[in-house]
C-alpha positions in Angstrom: 12.7 142.8 134.7 9.5 142.2 132.4 10.6 144.0 130.0 13.9 140.6 129.6 11.8 139.1 127.4 8.4 136.7 128.1 9.8 133.3 127.6 11.5 133.8 130.7 9.9 130.7 132.1 9.7 127.2 130.8 6.5 126.5 132.3 4.7 129.8 131.4 6.1 129.2 127.8 5.8 126.2 126.0 9.6 125.6 124.3 9.0 122.3 122.8 5.9 124.0 120.4 8.4 127.2 119.3 9.5 127.6 116.1 13.6 127.7 116.2 13.8 131.6 116.3 11.7 131.5 119.0 13.9 129.5 121.2 16.6 130.8 120.4 15.4 134.1 121.5 14.1 132.7 124.7 17.3 131.1 125.4 19.5 133.7 124.5 17.2 136.0 127.0 17.3 133.0 129.6 20.7 134.0 129.5 20.4 137.3 130.4 18.2 136.5 133.0 20.2 134.7 134.8 22.9 137.6 134.6 20.9 139.7 135.8 19.9 137.4 139.1 23.6 135.9 139.4 25.1 139.3 139.7 23.1 140.5 142.6 23.7 139.8 146.6 20.4 137.8 147.1 22.2 134.7 144.7 25.1 135.4 146.0 24.1 134.9 149.7 22.2 132.3 148.3 24.9 130.7 146.9 26.4 130.5 150.1 24.0 129.1 151.9 23.1 126.1 149.2 27.2 124.9 149.3 26.2 125.4 153.5 23.4 123.0 153.5 25.5 120.6 150.4 29.4 120.8 150.8 29.2 118.4 148.1 31.2 119.8 144.5 29.6 118.7 141.9 30.4 118.9 137.8 29.6 118.4 134.2 31.8 117.5 131.5 29.9 118.4 128.7 29.5 119.3 125.3 31.1 123.3 124.0 27.7 124.0 122.8 26.2 124.2 125.7 22.6 122.6 124.7 22.9 121.0 128.7 21.7 123.7 130.4 22.5 121.8 133.6 21.5 124.6 136.5 18.3 125.0 134.4 17.2 121.2 134.1 17.8 120.7 137.7 17.3 123.6 139.6 20.3 124.1 141.1 20.8 127.6 141.5 23.9 129.3 139.1 27.2 129.3 140.4 27.1 125.8 142.0 27.8 123.7 139.3 30.8 123.8 137.5 30.7 123.1 134.0 34.0 121.6 132.0 33.4 122.2 128.2 35.0 120.1 124.8 34.7 120.3 121.3 32.6 118.0 120.9 31.6 116.0 123.8 34.6 114.2 123.7 37.0 113.8 126.2 40.2 112.1 126.8 41.8 112.1 130.6 44.4 111.1 128.9 44.7 114.8 127.0 47.1 116.7 129.4 45.1 119.8 129.5 41.8 117.9 130.4 43.6 115.6 132.5 44.7 118.5 134.7 42.1 120.8 134.8 39.8 118.0 136.1 42.5 116.4 138.1 43.0 119.8 139.9 39.4 120.6 140.7 38.1 117.1 142.5 41.6 117.0 144.4 40.6 120.5 145.6 37.1 120.0 146.4 38.4 116.6 148.3 41.4 118.7 150.3 38.2 121.3 151.5 36.6 118.2 152.6 34.1 118.0 150.2 32.9 114.8 148.5 32.6 115.3 144.0 29.8 114.5 142.5 31.3 113.7 138.0 28.5 114.1 135.0 29.3 112.7 132.0 26.8 114.7 129.9 26.0 114.2 126.2 23.0 115.6 124.0 20.7 113.8 121.4 17.7 115.1 119.8 13.9 112.2 119.7 13.2 115.2 116.5 15.9 115.6 114.9 19.1 112.9 114.8 20.7 116.2 113.1 20.5 118.3 117.0 22.1 115.8 118.4 26.3 116.2 118.8 28.2 116.6 115.6 31.1 115.4 117.5 29.9 111.6 117.7 28.6 111.4 114.2 25.0 112.2 115.6 25.3 109.0 116.6 23.9 108.0 120.1 25.0 104.8 120.2 28.8 105.8 119.6 28.2 108.7 121.9 26.4 106.8 125.4 30.1 104.3 124.3 32.2 107.4 125.2 30.1 108.0 127.5 31.6 104.9 129.6 35.0 104.7 128.3 35.9 107.7 130.2 34.1 107.1 133.1 36.7 103.7 132.4 39.8 105.7 132.7 39.0 107.4 136.3 41.7 105.8 138.1 43.8 109.2 136.9 41.7 109.8 140.4 42.9 106.9 142.0 42.9 107.6 146.1 40.2 109.9 146.0 37.6 106.9 145.1 35.9 107.1 148.3 35.0 110.6 148.1 34.4 111.2 144.0 31.7 109.7 142.6 31.3 109.6 138.5 27.4 109.5 136.6 
């Protein structure tokens, strides 16, 4: 496993002081490591234990480019958080397919007596505006406004709000 990459553990590697190529290599190798771990019997049992102890469905609306690695950032076992991605990080709950996928995912969890935590995310960069989300023209305020607008359109979940929490 040590052969995978010396940058697997972010605590051992200062990713913020790496070159872009080193960061890309670190991220690719992190994905390889996660794939290997995810497929093990131990990881399957860990997911089952986690879900038994934390009966909340976690859904994340995130940009298609996958820059935000939510399980890594939250130290949640791989496979617990269900990502729903879209180009440019734009989510319009009125879009037929997106609304249907999200509604069915939330509804299925609620029918299984789970609560649902829906996270709406956006990525930006303090150091370089052009590393932010191109879908919003790298405009952080525009992206934040869209997040709040998406949250306000959650009326498609009417009747589910006692078990659905949107952040």
